[in-house]
Residue frames relative to the residue before (quaternion, step in Angstrom):
aa qw qx qy qz dx dy dz
M 1.0000 0.0000 0.0000 0.0000 0.00 0.00 0.00
A 0.6786 0.4841 -0.2885 0.4711 3.52 0.94 -0.91
E 0.6428 0.5424 -0.3255 0.4321 3.51 1.12 -0.67
E 0.6137 0.5415 -0.3257 0.4733 3.50 1.23 -0.72
I 0.6586 0.5064 -0.3298 0.4483 3.53 0.99 -0.85
R 0.6497 0.5215 -0.3206 0.4507 3.55 1.08 -0.75
K 0.5968 0.5462 -0.3465 0.4748 3.60 1.17 -0.67
T 0.6594 0.5139 -0.3130 0.4507 3.59 0.92 -0.95
E 0.6640 0.4894 -0.3025 0.4776 3.58 0.92 -0.98
K 0.6155 0.5355 -0.3544 0.4570 3.60 0.98 -0.79
W 0.6944 0.4728 -0.3118 0.4439 3.62 0.82 -0.97
Y 0.6593 0.5094 -0.3319 0.4424 3.57 1.05 -0.71
R 0.6192 0.5222 -0.3481 0.4719 3.56 1.12 -0.73
K 0.6087 0.5421 -0.3965 0.4224 3.65 0.97 -0.63
L 0.6012 0.5510 -0.3951 0.4229 3.61 0.98 -0.62
K 0.7528 0.4079 -0.2189 0.4679 3.59 1.01 -0.76
N 0.4279 0.6899 -0.4820 0.3296 3.62 1.27 0.06
K 0.3973 -0.7388 0.5087 0.1937 3.46 -0.97 0.94
Y 0.0372 -0.7646 0.6433 0.0092 3.63 -1.00 0.81
K 0.3208 -0.7473 0.5652 0.1385 3.35 -1.28 0.70
L 0.1919 -0.7762 0.5962 0.0725 3.50 -0.80 1.18
V 0.0507 -0.8203 0.5680 -0.0429 3.59 -0.44 1.23
I 0.1852 -0.7478 0.6341 0.0667 3.55 -1.06 1.03
L 0.0798 -0.8162 0.5704 -0.0451 3.57 -0.48 1.38
N 0.5024 -0.5852 0.5482 0.3233 3.42 -1.39 0.46
D 0.4571 -0.7438 0.4089 0.2657 3.56 -0.66 1.10
E 0.6888 0.4689 -0.2759 0.4792 3.54 1.18 -0.56
T 0.8244 0.2740 -0.1192 0.4808 3.56 0.73 -1.05
Y 0.3023 -0.7786 0.4624 0.2977 3.54 1.49 -0.13
E 0.3143 0.7273 -0.5489 0.2664 3.55 0.98 0.84
E 0.4302 -0.6968 0.5086 0.2659 3.61 -0.92 0.89
K 0.2131 -0.7896 0.5717 0.0648 3.56 -0.74 1.16
L 0.7886 -0.0845 0.0778 0.6041 3.61 0.82 -0.98
S 0.0460 -0.7864 0.6154 0.0282 3.46 -1.26 0.50
F 0.0812 -0.7967 0.5987 0.0146 3.61 -1.01 0.80
K 0.2883 -0.7120 0.6108 0.1918 3.48 -1.11 0.80
L 0.0171 0.8142 -0.5737 0.0871 3.59 -0.61 1.18
S 0.1400 -0.7300 0.6569 0.1260 3.44 -1.42 0.37
R 0.6562 -0.5070 0.3753 0.4141 3.54 -1.24 0.38
L 0.6497 0.5361 -0.3122 0.4393 3.57 0.98 -0.76
N 0.6261 0.5331 -0.3110 0.4765 3.57 1.11 -0.81
V 0.6526 0.5146 -0.3120 0.4604 3.57 0.94 -0.95
F 0.6592 0.5071 -0.3158 0.4566 3.60 0.93 -0.92
V 0.6676 0.5005 -0.3059 0.4585 3.59 0.93 -0.88
A 0.6586 0.5136 -0.3034 0.4586 3.56 0.90 -0.93
T 0.6649 0.5130 -0.3017 0.4514 3.60 0.91 -0.93
G 0.6595 0.5129 -0.2787 0.4736 3.57 0.98 -1.00
T 0.6658 0.4841 -0.3195 0.4693 3.64 0.92 -0.85
L 0.6466 0.5152 -0.3337 0.4529 3.60 0.96 -0.82
A 0.6453 0.5256 -0.3289 0.4462 3.61 0.97 -0.74
I 0.6348 0.5448 -0.2958 0.4613 3.53 1.05 -0.88
L 0.6401 0.5292 -0.2982 0.4704 3.53 1.00 -0.97
L 0.6632 0.5109 -0.2994 0.4577 3.57 0.93 -0.97
V 0.6301 0.5228 -0.3368 0.4650 3.63 1.02 -0.75
I 0.6947 0.4752 -0.2932 0.4535 3.51 0.85 -1.00
I 0.6330 0.5153 -0.3440 0.4640 3.66 0.96 -0.71
T 0.6668 0.4960 -0.3124 0.4603 3.53 0.94 -0.90
A 0.6234 0.5307 -0.3172 0.4786 3.68 1.03 -0.65
I 0.6486 0.5024 -0.3149 0.4772 3.58 0.99 -0.77
I 0.6579 0.5083 -0.3057 0.4641 3.56 0.91 -0.87
I 0.6718 0.4871 -0.3082 0.4652 3.57 0.94 -0.76
A 0.7342 0.4436 -0.2522 0.4478 3.60 0.92 -0.89
F 0.8371 0.2694 -0.0990 0.4656 3.62 0.87 -0.84
T 0.6953 0.4124 -0.2753 0.5203 3.67 1.12 0.09
P 0.5751 -0.5937 0.4381 0.3533 3.56 -1.28 0.49
L 0.4745 0.6802 -0.4541 0.3257 3.63 1.20 -0.21
R 0.5874 0.6049 -0.3894 0.3707 3.62 1.09 -0.46
E 0.5617 0.5961 -0.3883 0.4223 3.58 1.22 -0.31
Y 0.6575 0.4888 -0.3254 0.4721 3.64 1.23 -0.24
I 0.5870 0.5520 -0.3807 0.4537 3.58 1.30 -0.09
P 0.4846 -0.6587 0.4593 0.3469 3.65 -0.75 1.01
G 0.7832 0.3285 -0.2928 0.4392 3.53 -1.11 0.88
Y 0.6794 0.4159 -0.2799 0.5358 3.59 1.30 -0.16
T 0.0293 0.7840 -0.6197 0.0241 3.61 -1.21 0.66
D 0.6549 -0.5164 0.3733 0.4063 3.50 -1.21 0.20
V 0.4359 -0.7277 0.4566 0.2681 3.62 -0.69 1.02
H 0.6092 0.5485 -0.3652 0.4412 3.65 1.18 -0.42
L 0.5012 0.6646 -0.4422 0.3340 3.69 1.08 -0.32
Y 0.6538 0.5175 -0.3187 0.4508 3.57 0.97 -0.87
E 0.6448 0.5166 -0.3139 0.4678 3.58 0.98 -0.83
Q 0.6599 0.4867 -0.3185 0.4757 3.61 0.94 -0.84
L 0.6458 0.5348 -0.3255 0.4371 3.50 0.93 -0.83
Y 0.6476 0.5094 -0.3229 0.4657 3.57 1.02 -0.78
Q 0.6481 0.5038 -0.3218 0.4718 3.59 0.98 -0.87
I 0.6407 0.5359 -0.3281 0.4412 3.61 0.95 -0.75
E 0.6482 0.5164 -0.3025 0.4708 3.51 1.06 -0.98
T 0.6420 0.5345 -0.3121 0.4524 3.61 0.95 -0.97
L 0.6793 0.4707 -0.2837 0.4863 3.64 0.89 -0.98
T 0.6135 0.5478 -0.3563 0.4434 3.64 0.95 -0.72
D 0.6851 0.4940 -0.2842 0.4537 3.52 0.89 -1.10
S 0.6562 0.5056 -0.3168 0.4619 3.58 0.99 -0.85
L 0.6365 0.5197 -0.3247 0.4684 3.63 1.02 -0.80
D 0.6494 0.5169 -0.3173 0.4587 3.55 0.96 -0.88
A 0.6660 0.4924 -0.3139 0.4642 3.61 0.93 -0.86
D 0.6427 0.5227 -0.3207 0.4592 3.54 1.03 -0.81
A 0.6735 0.4839 -0.3204 0.4578 3.61 0.94 -0.81
R 0.6093 0.5475 -0.3496 0.4547 3.61 1.12 -0.64
Q 0.6558 0.5159 -0.3004 0.4621 3.56 1.07 -0.90
K 0.6486 0.5103 -0.3163 0.4679 3.58 0.99 -0.78
A 0.6165 0.5363 -0.3220 0.4781 3.59 1.04 -0.79
L 0.6642 0.4946 -0.2970 0.4754 3.55 0.94 -0.90
Y 0.6106 0.5512 -0.3365 0.4584 3.57 1.00 -0.80
L 0.7084 0.4777 -0.2716 0.4429 3.59 0.79 -1.12
E 0.6391 0.5260 -0.3091 0.4683 3.54 1.13 -0.74
N 0.6391 0.5046 -0.3238 0.4818 3.58 1.00 -0.70
L 0.6431 0.5329 -0.2977 0.4623 3.53 1.11 -0.86
R 0.6396 0.5027 -0.3229 0.4837 3.53 1.05 -0.72
L 0.6552 0.4954 -0.3297 0.4655 3.65 0.95 -0.69
I 0.6302 0.5095 -0.3352 0.4804 3.64 1.06 -0.74
L 0.6874 0.4839 -0.3031 0.4489 3.66 0.89 -0.78
S 0.6796 0.4531 -0.2789 0.5050 3.52 1.23 -0.57
G 0.5469 -0.6577 0.3757 0.3566 3.65 1.23 -0.01
K 0.5313 0.6133 -0.4030 0.4233 3.51 1.24 0.41
D 0.5768 -0.5817 0.4503 0.3552 3.54 -1.34 0.35
T 0.4131 -0.6860 0.5340 0.2713 3.56 -1.16 0.65
T 0.0459 -0.8386 0.5417 -0.0351 3.48 -0.03 1.32
I 0.5554 0.6350 -0.3794 0.3800 3.50 1.26 -0.26
V 0.0078 -0.7867 0.6173 0.0044 3.68 -0.80 0.93
T 0.5980 -0.5608 0.4448 0.3606 3.46 -1.30 0.43
P 0.3242 -0.7463 0.5433 0.2069 3.78 -0.62 0.93
L 0.4559 -0.6566 0.5177 0.3048 3.51 -1.09 0.57
K 0.5092 -0.6233 0.4894 0.3357 3.48 -1.07 0.61
E 0.6117 -0.6070 0.3701 0.3469 3.58 -1.05 0.73
D 0.7078 0.4414 -0.2912 0.4683 3.60 1.05 -0.76
T 0.6199 0.5299 -0.3642 0.4497 3.65 1.24 0.00
I 0.5927 0.5604 -0.3674 0.4468 3.62 1.24 -0.21
G 0.2906 -0.8017 0.5091 0.1164 3.50 -0.51 1.31
K 0.1853 -0.7583 0.6136 0.1190 3.51 -1.10 0.72
Y 0.0113 0.8589 -0.5008 0.1066 3.48 -0.17 1.47
A 0.3347 0.7768 -0.4884 0.2147 3.52 1.30 0.27
G 0.7310 0.4583 -0.2594 0.4339 3.59 0.99 -0.70
I 0.5784 0.6048 -0.3758 0.3980 3.53 1.28 0.00
S 0.1329 -0.7836 0.6059 0.0345 3.55 -0.83 1.00
S 0.2294 0.7642 -0.5765 0.1762 3.64 -0.35 1.15
F 0.0704 -0.8020 0.5930 -0.0151 3.55 -0.80 1.01
A 0.2798 -0.7499 0.5795 0.1532 3.56 -0.79 1.11
S 0.4881 -0.6622 0.4882 0.2914 3.55 -1.13 0.82
Q 0.6513 -0.5147 0.3701 0.4169 3.61 -1.21 0.27
N 0.6321 0.5011 -0.3390 0.4842 3.66 0.93 -0.68
D 0.6734 0.4912 -0.3268 0.4456 3.60 0.84 -0.76
S 0.6280 0.5302 -0.3307 0.4638 3.60 1.02 -0.83
A 0.6805 0.4942 -0.2925 0.4551 3.57 0.93 -0.89
F 0.6215 0.5187 -0.3343 0.4827 3.60 1.08 -0.68
R 0.6699 0.4808 -0.3169 0.4687 3.62 0.88 -0.86
Y 0.6474 0.5145 -0.3508 0.4394 3.61 0.91 -0.74
E 0.6646 0.5016 -0.3142 0.4560 3.58 0.97 -0.94
F 0.6552 0.5114 -0.3229 0.4526 3.61 0.93 -0.85
E 0.6765 0.4817 -0.2937 0.4734 3.64 0.79 -0.93
S 0.6352 0.5505 -0.3379 0.4234 3.55 0.99 -0.62
Q 0.6942 0.4649 -0.2384 0.4951 3.45 1.11 -0.95
S 0.7103 0.4755 -0.2961 0.4263 3.60 1.04 -0.67
F 0.8437 0.2082 -0.0591 0.4913 3.55 0.97 -0.88
G 0.6004 -0.6667 0.3319 0.2913 3.44 1.14 0.66
V 0.2551 0.7751 -0.5419 0.2012 3.61 1.02 0.69
D 0.8177 0.0565 -0.0281 0.5722 3.60 0.88 -0.91
Q 0.7545 0.2973 -0.1632 0.5618 3.61 1.24 -0.40
E 0.5355 -0.6160 0.4931 0.3011 3.54 -1.27 0.47
I 0.5133 -0.6408 0.4707 0.3231 3.63 -0.91 0.80
R 0.2542 -0.7500 0.5890 0.1611 3.57 -0.77 0.98
L 0.1657 -0.8123 0.5541 0.0756 3.50 -0.46 1.24
T 0.7999 0.0221 -0.0155 0.5996 3.67 1.08 -0.46
D 0.2407 -0.7237 0.6139 0.2036 3.49 -1.29 0.21
R 0.1886 -0.8671 0.4471 0.1125 3.50 0.09 1.29
Q 0.6050 0.5299 -0.3577 0.4746 3.61 1.23 -0.20
R 0.6042 0.5454 -0.3853 0.4348 3.66 1.05 -0.26
P 0.4837 -0.6671 0.4850 0.2930 3.60 -0.86 1.00
G 0.8182 0.1817 -0.1692 0.5186 3.59 -0.98 0.93
A 0.3303 0.7500 -0.5172 0.2468 3.62 1.11 0.39
R 0.5392 -0.6090 0.4679 0.3457 3.57 -1.19 0.55
P 0.6193 -0.5640 0.3826 0.3898 3.61 -1.21 0.55
D 0.5520 -0.5557 0.4980 0.3721 3.52 -1.25 0.48
I 0.5361 -0.6395 0.4571 0.3078 3.59 -1.09 0.84
S 0.6072 0.5734 -0.3592 0.4164 3.56 1.11 -0.50
S 0.6034 0.5516 -0.3503 0.4571 3.66 1.33 -0.30
F 0.5605 0.6095 -0.4002 0.3926 3.60 1.23 -0.20
T 0.3197 -0.7189 0.5847 0.1977 3.60 -1.16 0.65
F 0.1532 -0.8233 0.5450 0.0404 3.56 -0.16 1.34
F 0.2757 -0.7051 0.6130 0.2259 3.60 -1.09 0.65
T 0.4987 -0.6569 0.4818 0.2960 3.52 -0.98 0.90
P 0.3262 -0.7870 0.4787 0.2123 3.68 -0.47 1.15
L 0.7983 -0.0739 0.0561 0.5950 3.61 1.17 -0.55
R 0.2826 -0.7562 0.5720 0.1450 3.54 -0.81 1.11
G 0.3122 0.7247 -0.5532 0.2671 3.51 -0.79 1.14
I 0.6261 -0.5196 0.4305 0.3907 3.47 -1.28 -0.60
V 0.3400 -0.7225 0.5638 0.2109 3.60 -0.82 1.04
T 0.1626 -0.8137 0.5577 0.0227 3.49 -0.57 1.39
S 0.7856 0.1084 -0.0803 0.6039 3.62 1.11 -0.44
K 0.3525 -0.7907 0.4777 0.1493 3.54 -0.66 1.27
F 0.6395 -0.4924 0.4242 0.4106 3.52 -1.33 0.06
D 0.1293 0.8065 -0.5551 0.1574 3.61 -0.60 1.09
P 0.1938 -0.8356 0.5065 0.0878 3.62 0.21 1.30
T 0.5957 0.5822 -0.3748 0.4071 3.62 1.06 -0.57
S 0.7279 0.3332 -0.2221 0.5566 3.62 1.11 -0.56
K 0.4899 -0.6825 0.4014 0.3649 3.60 1.27 0.40
H 0.4501 0.6065 -0.5170 0.4028 3.64 0.92 0.90
Y 0.1111 -0.8701 0.4799 -0.0154 3.50 0.23 1.43
G 0.7444 0.2939 -0.2232 0.5565 3.63 1.15 0.42
V 0.4956 -0.6196 0.5089 0.3339 3.51 -1.38 -0.46
D 0.3063 -0.7332 0.5677 0.2152 3.64 -1.10 0.55
I 0.0885 -0.8217 0.5629 0.0138 3.55 -0.76 1.05
V 0.1781 -0.7899 0.5785 0.0983 3.57 -0.67 1.00
S 0.0691 0.7823 -0.6152 0.0681 3.59 -0.98 0.89
V 0.7380 -0.4094 0.2824 0.4561 3.51 -1.37 -0.12
Q 0.6380 -0.5506 0.3812 0.3801 3.55 -1.29 0.43
N 0.8551 0.1940 -0.1438 0.4588 3.53 -1.14 0.68
E 0.3350 0.7468 -0.4916 0.2973 3.50 1.34 0.58
A 0.4087 -0.7101 0.5027 0.2755 3.54 -1.03 0.70
I 0.3023 -0.7344 0.5833 0.1703 3.55 -1.14 0.72
K 0.2424 -0.8114 0.5242 0.0899 3.54 -0.83 1.12
A 0.5416 -0.5712 0.5020 0.3582 3.54 -1.31 0.48
T 0.3921 -0.7471 0.4888 0.2216 3.58 -0.88 0.97
L 0.7856 0.0540 -0.0470 0.6146 3.67 1.23 -0.44
D 0.6104 -0.5050 0.4374 0.4255 3.57 -1.25 0.12
G 0.2695 0.7545 -0.5667 0.1923 3.61 -0.99 0.74
V 0.4926 -0.6118 0.5455 0.2923 3.43 -1.54 -0.36
V 0.4214 -0.7030 0.5020 0.2760 3.62 -0.84 0.93
I 0.1810 -0.8194 0.5408 0.0583 3.52 -0.68 1.18
F 0.7717 0.0864 -0.0601 0.6272 3.58 1.36 -0.29
S 0.1592 0.7542 -0.6273 0.1111 3.57 -0.91 0.87
G 0.4507 0.6659 -0.4745 0.3581 3.55 -0.21 1.31
W 0.5956 -0.5743 0.4491 0.3373 3.57 -1.37 -0.29
T 0.0177 -0.7630 0.6448 0.0417 3.53 -1.09 0.69
L 0.5863 -0.6080 0.3844 0.3726 3.58 -1.03 0.72
E 0.7080 0.4589 -0.2879 0.4530 3.68 0.90 -0.80
T 0.8229 0.2517 -0.0988 0.4998 3.68 0.76 -0.98
G 0.4516 -0.7119 0.4406 0.3085 3.65 1.24 0.14
Y 0.7971 -0.2112 0.1918 0.5321 3.55 -1.07 -0.81
T 0.0192 0.8199 -0.5625 0.1048 3.53 -0.42 1.26
I 0.0429 -0.7732 0.6324 0.0193 3.62 -1.02 0.76
S 0.0920 -0.7798 0.6185 0.0316 3.62 -1.06 0.93
I 0.1693 -0.7894 0.5868 0.0619 3.53 -0.99 0.86
Q 0.2995 -0.7384 0.5883 0.1378 3.57 -1.02 0.94
H 0.1164 -0.8038 0.5826 0.0299 3.61 -0.61 1.15
E 0.6925 -0.4514 0.3631 0.4300 3.54 -1.28 -0.09
N 0.8039 0.2889 -0.1777 0.4886 3.68 -1.22 0.32
D 0.6081 -0.6041 0.3570 0.3714 3.59 0.95 0.82
L 0.4494 0.6581 -0.4665 0.3837 3.57 0.91 0.90
I 0.0712 -0.7946 0.6027 -0.0136 3.62 -0.83 1.06
S 0.1308 -0.7635 0.6266 0.0860 3.54 -1.06 0.77
V 0.1334 -0.7784 0.6123 0.0385 3.63 -0.99 0.89
Y 0.0885 -0.7695 0.6323 -0.0177 3.46 -1.20 0.99
K 0.0412 -0.8604 0.5050 -0.0545 3.56 -0.37 1.31
H 0.7959 0.3420 -0.2517 0.4315 3.57 -1.35 0.25
N 0.3205 0.7601 -0.5083 0.2474 3.57 1.10 0.62
S 0.4461 -0.6675 0.5150 0.3004 3.60 -1.26 0.36
A 0.7893 0.0013 -0.0246 0.6135 3.64 1.22 -0.34
L 0.2661 -0.7421 0.5899 0.1748 3.56 -1.22 0.57
L 0.2814 -0.8053 0.5123 0.0990 3.51 -0.96 1.02
K 0.7371 0.3226 -0.1981 0.5598 3.55 1.37 -0.08
D 0.3798 -0.7201 0.5419 0.2089 3.57 -1.06 0.76
Q 0.6453 -0.4875 0.4204 0.4114 3.53 -1.39 0.25
G 0.7579 0.3283 -0.2644 0.4979 3.62 -0.86 0.95
S 0.5329 0.6414 -0.4206 0.3573 3.64 1.22 -0.25
N 0.3751 -0.6764 0.5944 0.2202 3.54 -1.15 0.72
V 0.0393 -0.8070 0.5893 0.0041 3.63 -0.78 0.97
K 0.3176 -0.7042 0.5978 0.2139 3.52 -1.30 0.42
A 0.5981 -0.5242 0.4383 0.4188 3.62 -1.21 0.34
G 0.7808 0.2808 -0.2658 0.4908 3.50 -0.91 1.16
D 0.5059 0.6291 -0.4381 0.3954 3.63 1.23 -0.08
A 0.4524 -0.6636 0.5208 0.2894 3.58 -1.06 0.89
I 0.0928 -0.8237 0.5592 -0.0131 3.60 -0.74 1.11
A 0.8156 0.0214 0.0147 0.5781 3.61 1.21 -0.38
I 0.3410 -0.7037 0.5703 0.2515 3.55 -1.31 0.09
I 0.5617 -0.6203 0.4283 0.3409 3.58 -0.90 0.97
G 0.1094 0.8010 -0.5799 0.1001 3.64 -0.99 0.72
S 0.3711 -0.6922 0.5708 0.2394 3.54 -1.36 -0.34
S 0.2690 0.7793 -0.5162 0.2319 3.56 0.82 0.97
G 0.6889 0.4572 -0.3596 0.4325 3.55 -1.21 0.53
E 0.6268 -0.5738 0.4073 0.3348 3.53 -1.31 0.57
Y 0.7001 0.5009 -0.2672 0.4331 3.56 1.06 -0.74
S 0.6031 0.5675 -0.3411 0.4450 3.62 1.28 -0.06
T 0.1350 -0.7854 0.6003 0.0683 3.59 -1.00 0.86
G 0.7998 -0.0015 -0.0071 0.6002 3.66 1.23 0.26
P 0.6677 -0.5196 0.3490 0.4030 3.55 -1.29 0.44
H 0.3043 0.7170 -0.5736 0.2536 3.55 -0.66 1.16
L 0.3513 -0.6936 0.5750 0.2549 3.53 -1.41 0.04
H 0.1818 -0.7355 0.6411 0.1223 3.54 -0.92 1.02
F 0.0628 -0.8242 0.5609 -0.0457 3.54 -0.50 1.32
E 0.0307 -0.8137 0.5798 -0.0279 3.54 -0.89 1.03
I 0.1363 -0.7556 0.6346 0.0887 3.62 -1.12 0.63
W 0.0665 -0.7671 0.6381 -0.0039 3.60 -0.78 1.07
Y 0.0456 -0.7906 0.6088 -0.0475 3.57 -0.92 1.18
N 0.8147 -0.0826 -0.0410 0.5724 3.57 -0.56 1.31
G 0.7010 -0.4781 0.2591 0.4613 3.63 0.96 0.86
V 0.6510 0.4890 -0.3334 0.4753 3.57 1.12 0.30
P 0.3682 -0.7385 0.4944 0.2731 3.71 -0.76 0.84
V 0.1682 -0.7726 0.6071 0.0792 3.61 -0.98 0.92
N 0.5581 -0.5890 0.4683 0.3496 3.51 -1.40 0.38
P 0.4011 -0.7395 0.4844 0.2400 3.67 -0.51 1.07
T 0.6551 0.5472 -0.3172 0.4134 3.58 1.06 -0.77
D 0.5548 0.5911 -0.4001 0.4275 3.63 1.30 -0.09
F 0.7856 0.2941 -0.1311 0.5284 3.56 1.23 -0.48
I 0.7560 0.2801 -0.1622 0.5689 3.62 1.19 -0.31
K 0.2501 -0.7297 0.6222 0.1337 3.52 -1.18 0.82
F 0.1871 -0.8172 0.5395 0.0778 3.51 -0.53 1.25
């Protein structure tokens, strides 16, 4: 046992034994440099250098563009760009199909035939609900019927204001609306078919105007309605302009009644030709724009 302890101590002392590393001139044997080293110092220096190299390599891979040259690494923004390109391609394809459908319907009209071509639904948007079993209670059905009747005028007229209540908001009929686009109304307001606005057809490249003063709360592209812009006005009134070919105002912009905000177009899957789909929402309820505006 004592001999093993002595061997261990001897091995440990060897780690601390000092050695001299001398660099000599090969011809004159002149001493140029000399270092005093031990085995322990060499191990510590080598380990520290290895750790530093690992840290430096990790920093280069994580924070510099050099990582793109290492197999298995790529630019993190490539996936984002790929997603944007795929979304744009899908939108362009849908727009091209809608324009082809419009031209084919126009050809049938000019030739005196009926326009029997309709836009087919995409396969992934067709729901399969045969296996769903859901039953509404009698109270729930009565509540839904009462709410829908008050909201969309099935049995009752929409209440836009309560004039007898102190501090009530002004009646919407007192507002002075600017006509957003002069043209022909081809599709009327019909809440029962979920058409909460009117479609107005006008000349090509006609500018669309803001109907009241307000702030743009949405200005962008959607797959169904194309280039769309929405404006928040006073007294919880919102106007919506859909299927434009270009938008002239950004989100957050202040607009005045009569300011040009977009250009008429036919963007989006739900459009079959150049027109403006115009909606007015008051207190969260859609109202018929033709009751207040002459197009």
